KEKE-3310 file (N, C-alpha, C; in steps of 0.2 Angstrom, whole numbers, plus 5000, padded with zeros to 4 digits):
npx = (5009:5007:5019:5018:5013:5023:5036:5053:5064:5063:5055:5040:5030:5019:5016:5026:5036:5050:5054:5066:5073:5074:5082:5094:5091:5085:5096:5101:5090:5092:5104:5099:5090:5098:5105:5094:5090:5101:5099:5088:5089:5083:5079:5079:5069:5058:5053:5049:5039:5029:5025:5020:5009:5001:4999:4987:4978:4986:4987:4974:4972:4975:4968:4967:4971:4987:5000:5012:5020:5019:5031:5039:5031:5031:5044:5046:5038:5045:5057:5053:5047:5057:5066:5059:5057:5070:5075:5066:5071:5085:5083:5077:5087:5096:5106:5114:5121:5129:5118:5107:5106:5103:5098:5093:5084:5074:5071:5065:5054:5046:5043:5038:5025:5017:5003:5002:5013:5013:5012:5001:4998:4996:5004:5017:5016:5014:5026:5035:5031:5034:5048:5051:5047:5048:5052:5051:5055:5059:5055:5038:5031:5022:5027:5040:5036:5029:5040:5048:5041:5039:5040:5028:5019:5009:5000:5006:5002:5001:5008:4996:4993:4990:4984:4975:4980:4979:4988:5004:5000:4988:4991:4996:4985:4978:4986:4982:4970:4957:4962:4957:4943:4935:4922:4908:4906:4893:4887:4883:4871:4874:4884:4895:4892:4897:4909:4916:4932:4947:4952:4941:4932:4939:4938:4925:4924:4926:4936:4952:4959:4971:4968:4966:4969:4978:4974:4970:4956:4949:4940:4932:4918:4913:4904:4909:4922:4934:4941:4956:4966:4984:4993:5006:5014:5024:5038:5034:5021:5011:5013:5010:4997:4990:4991:4984:4971:4968:4968:4957:4947:4946:4943:4936:4923:4912:4919:4927:4937:4949:4949:4938:4942:4953:4945:4938:4948:4953:4943:4945:4957:4961:4969:4986:4985:4976:4984:4994:4987:4983:4995:5000:4991:4995:4989:4994:5010:5022:5033:5037:5041:5038:5023:5014:5017:5012:4999:4995:4998:4988:4977:4978:4977:4964:4961:4953:4947:4933:4917:4903:4897:4898:4906:4894:4896:4906:4898:4888:4896:4901:4889:4885:4896:4893:4882)
npy = (4990:4979:4978:4985:4977:4967:4960:4967:4964:4955:4940:4937:4926:4914:4917:4923:4914:4905:4913:4917:4929:4933:4926:4929:4936:4925:4918:4927:4927:4914:4917:4927:4920:4912:4922:4927:4916:4916:4928:4927:4915:4903:4886:4879:4869:4873:4884:4879:4869:4878:4884:4873:4870:4880:4879:4876:4886:4897:4894:4895:4908:4913:4917:4906:4889:4884:4877:4871:4858:4852:4853:4862:4873:4876:4879:4890:4900:4900:4906:4918:4925:4926:4933:4945:4950:4951:4961:4971:4973:4977:4989:4996:4997:5004:4998:4999:4990:4978:4969:4977:4990:5008:5009:4996:4995:5004:4998:4986:4990:4994:4982:4974:4979:4975:4968:4955:4949:4945:4938:4932:4943:4938:4927:4931:4938:4928:4921:4931:4933:4920:4921:4932:4932:4938:4952:4966:4979:4981:4985:4982:4971:4979:4992:4990:4988:4999:5008:5004:5007:5020:5031:5030:5033:5044:5051:5051:5041:5034:5018:5006:4995:4978:4980:4977:4969:4964:4961:4968:4976:4980:4988:4999:5004:5008:5018:5028:5032:5042:5046:5034:5036:5030:5037:5028:5026:5029:5019:5023:5018:5023:5031:5045:5054:5065:5078:5094:5099:5104:5117:5121:5122:5132:5143:5145:5151:5144:5141:5135:5125:5119:5105:5103:5091:5076:5064:5056:5056:5067:5077:5092:5103:5119:5134:5138:5134:5122:5110:5101:5087:5088:5080:5069:5066:5054:5043:5031:5032:5026:5012:5010:5015:5007:4994:4996:4999:4988:4979:4984:4982:4968:4964:4974:4979:4987:4997:5005:5016:5023:5020:5027:5040:5042:5041:5053:5062:5059:5065:5078:5081:5083:5089:5096:5109:5108:5101:5110:5121:5114:5111:5124:5129:5121:5109:5098:5090:5089:5077:5071:5079:5083:5089:5084:5070:5068:5071:5060:5049:5050:5049:5036:5028:5023:5014:4998:4997:4992:5000:5000:5005:5020:5032:5040:5053:5058:5058:5067:5079:5080:5082:5094:5102:5102:5109)
npz = (4912:4919:4925:4937:4946:4948:4956:4958:4964:4975:4979:4987:4996:4986:4973:4964:4966:4962:4951:4940:4939:4951:4959:4965:4977:4984:4989:4998:5007:5014:5021:5029:5036:5044:5051:5058:5066:5075:5081:5088:5095:5094:5088:5072:5071:5080:5073:5061:5065:5070:5059:5051:5059:5056:5043:5035:5038:5033:5019:5015:5015:5003:4986:4978:4974:4980:4973:4978:4987:5004:5011:5003:5004:5017:5019:5010:5017:5029:5025:5019:5030:5040:5033:5030:5044:5048:5039:5044:5057:5055:5048:5058:5067:5060:5053:5041:5028:5018:5018:5020:5012:5009:4996:4994:5004:4999:4987:4992:5000:4989:4983:4994:4996:4985:4979:4974:4980:4993:5010:5023:5037:5049:5050:5051:5063:5071:5071:5075:5088:5093:5092:5100:5114:5127:5128:5134:5133:5120:5103:5097:5084:5076:5078:5072:5059:5055:5056:5046:5034:5035:5026:5018:5027:5027:5035:5047:5056:5073:5079:5084:5097:5094:5082:5068:5053:5037:5027:5020:5009:5013:5024:5018:5012:5023:5028:5019:5022:5032:5049:5062:5074:5059:5049:5043:5026:5015:5001:4984:4972:4959:4947:4944:4930:4924:4927:4929:4923:4932:4927:4921:4932:4939:4930:4931:4943:4954:4969:4973:4986:4998:5007:5025:5031:5029:5023:5008:5005:5010:5003:5000:4997:4998:4999:4987:4987:4983:4992:4992:4997:4997:4985:4981:4967:4960:4955:4960:4962:4953:4955:4968:4969:4960:4966:4978:4973:4966:4976:4984:4974:4974:4987:4995:4991:4995:5001:4993:4994:4990:4977:4973:4975:4965:4954:4955:4954:4941:4933:4936:4931:4915:4905:4902:4907:4918:4927:4928:4935:4947:4953:4954:4964:4974:4977:4970:4970:4959:4957:4945:4936:4923:4917:4908:4909:4922:4920:4911:4919:4930:4922:4917:4927:4930:4921:4916:4927:4937:4941:4950:4961:4971:4983:4992:4997:4988:4977:4980:4981:4968:4961:4965:4960:4947:4945)
capx = (5004:5008:5025:5016:5011:5028:5042:5059:5070:5062:5048:5037:5023:5019:5014:5032:5041:5054:5056:5073:5076:5074:5086:5100:5088:5084:5102:5101:5085:5095:5108:5095:5087:5104:5105:5088:5091:5106:5097:5082:5091:5078:5081:5075:5063:5053:5049:5045:5033:5024:5022:5016:5003:4997:4999:4981:4975:4990:4985:4967:4972:4975:4962:4968:4975:4994:5002:5018:5019:5019:5038:5041:5027:5033:5051:5044:5035:5050:5062:5050:5045:5063:5069:5055:5059:5077:5075:5063:5076:5091:5081:5076:5094:5100:5111:5116:5126:5127:5112:5101:5108:5098:5095:5090:5078:5069:5068:5061:5048:5041:5041:5034:5018:5014:4997:5004:5019:5011:5010:4997:5002:4996:5010:5023:5015:5015:5034:5038:5029:5038:5055:5053:5041:5049:5056:5046:5058:5060:5049:5034:5031:5019:5032:5045:5033:5028:5046:5051:5037:5038:5039:5022:5014:5008:4997:5010:4999:5005:5006:4991:4994:4985:4981:4973:4982:4978:4995:5007:4996:4982:4994:4997:4978:4976:4990:4979:4963:4957:4963:4952:4938:4933:4915:4906:4903:4887:4889:4877:4871:4874:4890:4896:4893:4901:4912:4920:4939:4950:4952:4934:4929:4942:4936:4918:4924:4928:4943:4955:4962:4974:4964:4970:4970:4983:4971:4967:4949:4946:4938:4926:4916:4909:4904:4913:4929:4935:4947:4958:4972:4990:4995:5013:5015:5031:5039:5031:5013:5007:5013:5006:4990:4987:4990:4979:4965:4967:4966:4950:4942:4945:4941:4932:4918:4908:4923:4933:4938:4955:4947:4933:4946:4956:4939:4936:4954:4953:4938:4948:4963:4960:4975:4991:4983:4973:4990:4997:4983:4983:5002:5000:4987:4998:4985:4998:5017:5024:5040:5038:5044:5034:5016:5011:5018:5007:4992:4995:4998:4982:4971:4979:4976:4957:4959:4952:4943:4925:4913:4896:4894:4903:4904:4888:4899:4909:4893:4885:4901:4901:4883:4886:4901:4891:4875)
capy = (4990:4973:4979:4988:4971:4962:4962:4968:4962:4949:4936:4935:4922:4909:4919:4924:4909:4902:4918:4917:4935:4935:4921:4932:4937:4919:4916:4932:4924:4909:4920:4931:4915:4910:4928:4928:4911:4918:4934:4925:4910:4898:4882:4878:4865:4877:4888:4874:4866:4883:4885:4868:4870:4886:4879:4876:4893:4901:4892:4897:4915:4915:4916:4901:4883:4884:4870:4869:4853:4855:4855:4868:4879:4878:4882:4897:4904:4901:4910:4924:4928:4927:4938:4951:4952:4953:4968:4976:4974:4980:4996:4999:4998:5008:4994:4999:4986:4974:4966:4982:4997:5012:5007:4990:4997:5007:4993:4981:4994:4994:4975:4972:4982:4973:4963:4948:4948:4945:4933:4935:4946:4934:4922:4935:4940:4921:4919:4936:4931:4915:4923:4937:4932:4942:4958:4972:4985:4981:4987:4977:4970:4984:4997:4989:4988:5006:5011:5002:5010:5027:5035:5029:5034:5051:5055:5050:5037:5030:5011:5004:4988:4973:4982:4971:4971:4958:4960:4974:4981:4983:4993:5005:5007:5011:5024:5033:5034:5046:5042:5031:5032:5032:5036:5023:5030:5025:5018:5025:5014:5028:5034:5051:5054:5071:5082:5098:5099:5109:5123:5123:5125:5138:5148:5147:5155:5140:5142:5128:5126:5113:5102:5103:5084:5073:5059:5058:5056:5073:5082:5096:5109:5123:5141:5140:5133:5115:5108:5094:5086:5088:5073:5069:5062:5052:5037:5025:5033:5021:5005:5010:5016:5001:4989:4997:4999:4981:4976:4986:4979:4961:4963:4980:4981:4992:5002:5007:5023:5025:5019:5033:5046:5043:5042:5060:5065:5058:5070:5085:5082:5081:5092:5099:5115:5106:5099:5117:5124:5111:5112:5131:5129:5117:5103:5093:5091:5084:5075:5068:5085:5084:5089:5079:5064:5068:5070:5053:5045:5050:5047:5029:5024:5020:5009:4992:4997:4991:5003:4999:5010:5025:5035:5045:5059:5060:5059:5073:5084:5081:5085:5101:5105:5102:5113)
capz = (4918:4923:4929:4943:4951:4948:4960:4954:4968:4979:4978:4994:4994:4981:4966:4960:4968:4956:4946:4939:4939:4958:4963:4970:4984:4987:4993:5004:5012:5018:5025:5034:5041:5049:5056:5062:5071:5079:5084:5093:5100:5092:5083:5066:5072:5083:5068:5056:5069:5071:5052:5049:5062:5053:5035:5032:5038:5028:5012:5014:5014:4996:4983:4973:4976:4980:4970:4982:4992:5011:5013:4999:5006:5024:5018:5008:5023:5034:5022:5018:5036:5043:5029:5032:5050:5048:5036:5048:5063:5052:5047:5065:5070:5056:5052:5034:5026:5011:5019:5019:5010:5007:4989:4995:5008:4994:4982:4996:5001:4983:4982:5000:4996:4979:4981:4972:4983:5000:5014:5028:5042:5055:5051:5053:5070:5075:5072:5079:5095:5095:5093:5105:5119:5133:5127:5136:5131:5113:5099:5095:5077:5073:5078:5067:5053:5054:5055:5039:5029:5037:5020:5016:5032:5025:5040:5053:5061:5078:5079:5089:5099:5092:5076:5063:5046:5033:5024:5019:5004:5017:5028:5013:5011:5030:5028:5015:5024:5038:5055:5066:5071:5053:5048:5038:5020:5012:4994:4980:4966:4953:4946:4941:4923:4922:4932:4926:4925:4937:4924:4920:4938:4941:4926:4933:4949:4960:4972:4976:4993:5001:5013:5031:5032:5025:5019:5001:5005:5013:4998:5003:4992:5003:4998:4981:4988:4983:4996:4990:5000:4993:4983:4978:4961:4959:4951:4963:4963:4949:4958:4975:4968:4956:4970:4983:4970:4965:4983:4985:4969:4976:4994:4998:4986:4998:5004:4988:4996:4986:4970:4972:4975:4959:4949:4955:4951:4934:4930:4937:4926:4908:4901:4906:4911:4924:4931:4930:4940:4954:4955:4957:4970:4979:4977:4968:4970:4954:4956:4939:4932:4916:4918:4903:4912:4928:4917:4908:4925:4933:4917:4915:4933:4930:4915:4918:4934:4937:4945:4951:4966:4973:4989:4992:4998:4982:4972:4981:4980:4961:4958:4967:4956:4940:4945)
cpx = (5006:5015:5024:5014:5017:5034:5048:5065:5069:5055:5046:5030:5024:5019:5020:5037:5044:5056:5063:5077:5077:5078:5091:5097:5087:5090:5103:5096:5088:5100:5104:5092:5092:5105:5100:5088:5096:5103:5092:5084:5086:5081:5076:5068:5057:5049:5046:5039:5028:5021:5018:5009:4998:4996:4992:4978:4979:4988:4978:4967:4972:4969:4962:4972:4983:4997:5009:5016:5020:5026:5040:5037:5029:5040:5050:5042:5041:5055:5060:5049:5052:5067:5066:5057:5066:5078:5072:5068:5082:5089:5080:5082:5098:5106:5113:5122:5125:5120:5106:5104:5102:5094:5091:5083:5072:5066:5064:5055:5043:5039:5037:5027:5014:5009:4999:5010:5018:5010:5005:5001:5002:5002:5016:5022:5016:5023:5037:5037:5033:5045:5056:5047:5042:5054:5052:5049:5060:5054:5045:5034:5028:5023:5037:5042:5032:5035:5049:5047:5035:5037:5032:5016:5013:5004:5000:5006:5003:5003:5001:4992:4988:4981:4981:4975:4982:4985:4998:5004:4991:4985:4994:4990:4976:4980:4986:4972:4963:4959:4957:4949:4935:4925:4913:4903:4898:4890:4882:4877:4870:4881:4890:4896:4897:4903:4917:4928:4941:4950:4945:4931:4932:4939:4929:4918:4926:4935:4946:4959:4965:4970:4969:4972:4975:4980:4968:4960:4946:4945:4932:4925:4911:4910:4909:4920:4930:4942:4949:4965:4978:4992:5002:5013:5022:5032:5036:5023:5009:5007:5009:4999:4987:4986:4985:4972:4963:4965:4958:4945:4941:4942:4937:4927:4914:4912:4929:4934:4944:4953:4943:4937:4950:4951:4938:4942:4955:4949:4942:4954:4962:4966:4980:4990:4980:4979:4993:4994:4983:4990:5002:4997:4989:4994:4989:5006:5019:5031:5042:5042:5040:5026:5012:5011:5013:5000:4991:4994:4991:4976:4972:4977:4969:4956:4958:4949:4936:4922:4906:4893:4900:4901:4899:4891:4902:4903:4890:4889:4901:4895:4883:4890:4898:4884:4877)
cpy = (4984:4973:4982:4983:4966:4964:4962:4965:4956:4946:4935:4932:4918:4911:4920:4919:4906:4907:4918:4923:4937:4930:4923:4933:4931:4917:4921:4929:4919:4912:4924:4926:4913:4916:4929:4922:4913:4924:4932:4919:4904:4892:4881:4874:4868:4881:4884:4871:4871:4884:4880:4868:4875:4885:4879:4883:4898:4900:4895:4904:4917:4913:4910:4895:4884:4877:4867:4863:4856:4857:4861:4874:4881:4882:4889:4902:4906:4906:4917:4928:4930:4933:4945:4954:4954:4960:4973:4978:4978:4988:4999:5001:5002:5005:4993:4995:4983:4971:4971:4989:5001:5011:5001:4991:5000:5002:4988:4984:4993:4986:4972:4974:4979:4967:4956:4945:4948:4938:4936:4938:4942:4929:4925:4937:4933:4920:4924:4935:4925:4916:4927:4937:4936:4947:4964:4978:4986:4983:4981:4977:4976:4990:4996:4990:4995:5010:5010:5005:5017:5032:5035:5031:5042:5055:5054:5046:5034:5023:5010:4997:4984:4975:4977:4973:4964:4956:4967:4979:4984:4988:5000:5008:5011:5018:5030:5035:5039:5042:5039:5036:5034:5032:5031:5027:5026:5025:5020:5021:5018:5031:5041:5051:5060:5075:5087:5097:5104:5116:5126:5126:5131:5144:5150:5150:5151:5141:5136:5130:5119:5111:5102:5096:5081:5067:5061:5059:5062:5078:5085:5101:5113:5130:5142:5138:5125:5114:5101:5093:5086:5081:5074:5064:5060:5046:5031:5026:5028:5014:5005:5011:5010:4995:4990:4996:4992:4977:4977:4982:4971:4960:4968:4983:4987:4997:5004:5014:5026:5025:5025:5039:5047:5043:5049:5064:5065:5063:5077:5086:5079:5084:5094:5105:5114:5104:5106:5120:5121:5111:5119:5132:5125:5110:5097:5095:5086:5083:5072:5073:5087:5084:5085:5072:5063:5067:5063:5048:5044:5047:5039:5025:5020:5015:5002:4991:4996:4995:5002:5003:5015:5028:5040:5052:5062:5062:5066:5079:5085:5084:5092:5105:5106:5106:5120)
cpz = (4922:4927:4936:4948:4951:4952:4956:4958:4972:4978:4986:4993:4988:4974:4961:4962:4962:4951:4946:4940:4947:4962:4967:4977:4988:4991:4999:5009:5016:5023:5031:5039:5046:5054:5060:5068:5077:5084:5090:5097:5099:5088:5078:5067:5075:5078:5063:5059:5069:5064:5050:5053:5059:5045:5032:5032:5033:5021:5011:5013:5007:4992:4978:4976:4975:4978:4974:4987:4999:5013:5010:5002:5013:5023:5015:5013:5028:5031:5022:5025:5039:5039:5030:5039:5051:5045:5040:5054:5060:5051:5053:5068:5066:5054:5044:5033:5020:5012:5018:5018:5009:5001:4990:4999:5003:4990:4986:4998:4995:4982:4988:4999:4990:4981:4979:4975:4991:5004:5020:5034:5048:5056:5053:5060:5074:5076:5075:5086:5098:5097:5098:5110:5125:5132:5128:5133:5124:5109:5097:5087:5074:5073:5073:5060:5051:5052:5048:5034:5031:5031:5017:5021:5032:5031:5047:5058:5066:5078:5085:5091:5097:5086:5071:5056:5042:5030:5023:5014:5008:5021:5024:5013:5018:5030:5024:5017:5030:5044:5059:5072:5064:5052:5042:5032:5017:5004:4990:4974:4960:4953:4943:4934:4920:4927:4928:4928:4929:4934:4923:4926:4940:4937:4928:4940:4955:4962:4974:4982:4995:5007:5019:5033:5027:5021:5013:5000:5007:5008:5001:4998:4996:5000:4992:4981:4988:4987:4994:4994:4995:4991:4979:4973:4960:4955:4954:4964:4959:4953:4964:4974:4965:4961:4975:4979:4968:4971:4985:4980:4971:4983:4998:4994:4989:5001:4999:4989:4991:4979:4968:4971:4968:4953:4949:4952:4944:4930:4931:4932:4919:4903:4906:4910:4917:4929:4933:4936:4947:4957:4958:4963:4976:4981:4975:4968:4965:4954:4950:4934:4926:4918:4914:4906:4918:4925:4915:4914:4928:4928:4916:4921:4933:4925:4918:4925:4933:4942:4945:4956:4967:4979:4988:4993:4992:4977:4973:4980:4972:4958:4960:4962:4949:4940:4943)
residu = (MET:THR:SER:SER:TYR:THR:PRO:LYS:VAL:VAL:SER:ILE:GLY:PRO:PHE:HIS:GLN:GLY:ASN:ARG:ARG:LEU:GLN:THR:MET:GLU:LYS:LYS:LYS:VAL:ARG:CYS:LEU:ASN:SER:PHE:LEU:GLU:ARG:VAL:GLY:LEU:ASN:LEU:GLU:ASP:LEU:VAL:SER:THR:ILE:LYS:GLN:LEU:GLU:GLY:ARG:THR:ARG:GLY:TYR:TYR:GLY:GLU:ILE:ILE:GLN:LEU:ASN:SER:ASN:ASP:PHE:VAL:LYS:MET:ILE:LEU:LEU:ASP:VAL:SER:PHE:ILE:LEU:GLU:MET:PHE:TRP:LYS:TYR:ALA:GLU:SER:ALA:TRP:SER:SER:ASP:LEU:SER:PRO:TRP:LEU:HIS:ALA:SER:LEU:MET:LYS:ASP:PHE:ILE:LEU:LEU:GLU:ASN:GLN:ILE:PRO:PHE:PHE:ILE:ILE:GLU:GLU:LEU:PHE:ASP:LEU:ALA:PHE:PRO:PHE:LEU:PRO:ASN:SER:PRO:SER:LEU:ILE:VAL:LEU:THR:PHE:LYS:PHE:PHE:VAL:GLU:PHE:ASN:ILE:GLN:LYS:PHE:GLU:PRO:ILE:PRO:ASN:MET:LYS:ILE:LYS:HIS:LEU:THR:ASP:LEU:LEU:ARG:ILE:PHE:GLN:GLN:PRO:PRO:PRO:PRO:ARG:PRO:GLN:ARG:GLU:ARG:LYS:ASP:GLU:LEU:ILE:LYS:HIS:LEU:TYR:SER:ALA:THR:GLN:LEU:HIS:GLU:ALA:GLY:VAL:LYS:PHE:LYS:VAL:SER:SER:GLY:ASN:SER:LEU:LEU:GLU:LEU:GLU:PHE:THR:ASN:GLY:VAL:LEU:GLU:ILE:PRO:CYS:ILE:TYR:LEU:SER:GLY:ARG:THR:GLU:THR:VAL:THR:ARG:ASN:ILE:VAL:ALA:PHE:GLU:GLN:CYS:HIS:PHE:PHE:GLU:GLU:GLU:TYR:ILE:THR:ASP:TYR:TYR:PHE:ILE:LEU:ASP:PHE:LEU:ILE:ASN:THR:THR:ARG:ASP:VAL:ASP:LEU:LEU:CYS:ASP:LYS:LYS:ASN:ILE:VAL:ASN:TYR:LEU:GLY:ASP:ASN:SER:ALA:ALA:MET:SER:LEU:VAL:ASN:ASN:LEU:ASN:LYS:GLU:ILE:VAL:TRP:LEU:LYS:MET:SER:SER:ASP:TYR:TYR:SER:LEU:SER:VAL:ARG:ASN:THR:GLU)
# end
């Protein structure tokens, strides 16, 4: 389980700084810094000065005291931000090379979204704005970011100017929610105690239909039809889900939308027959190949999760399904 939170290729931010397994990419970061400086025509002192001015605010973004001294902290931010921006640019330019091969892009996407592998998005914005102040015909930072993570943008959101993102894990959570404007969902101080599985509901006459929306949260039960958005289960589902849920548990106690969804899904899937049914109804696309692996994945996602409240919409839906 801990592997879902640990970077495999690159360390971003302070929590995995110094990990010996990731030192190869530290050397690449230095090369990327030099490439970035050539690209933007800035000198190193300009970037360092900006980071130093924002050091206090950046340190305050983390939930614990960062032990790095000022010079090491500034160096870390400088290397990490320039590395991220260079990777974004190279992907936007389709500049496949030893610096960013398709394999490396896929690996970096996974590491960039880990909750323990983040730096605040505002510091990336600050250095981007410093580096590219007068480029009206060039893509904005948010456009570059969306392009890099296009595979996660399941709803095909269009980038919004001045869009507020806490960090890249937050961006992934945004991708899985309904498009704005989003209705405020009330939270209920009562949890679902029982919900029939998919096969039990099917045997009782409930029909299953794929929701017209792409958001995971668009579950509806009307006139005996349970509409569930199509979910793709793959090798990266566990990592993506665990990091978003951990983020919600830490910072969105009243808005644990993704956490609630997997709570419901866990009830619906108890056996491989449930997976068979939901795959047959096109509610699940199982890239894992093995339906027992899909069942285990869903059932294990809720381990060590604390629930005190849940969406009143989901609670009402579940009560109707058990009547």
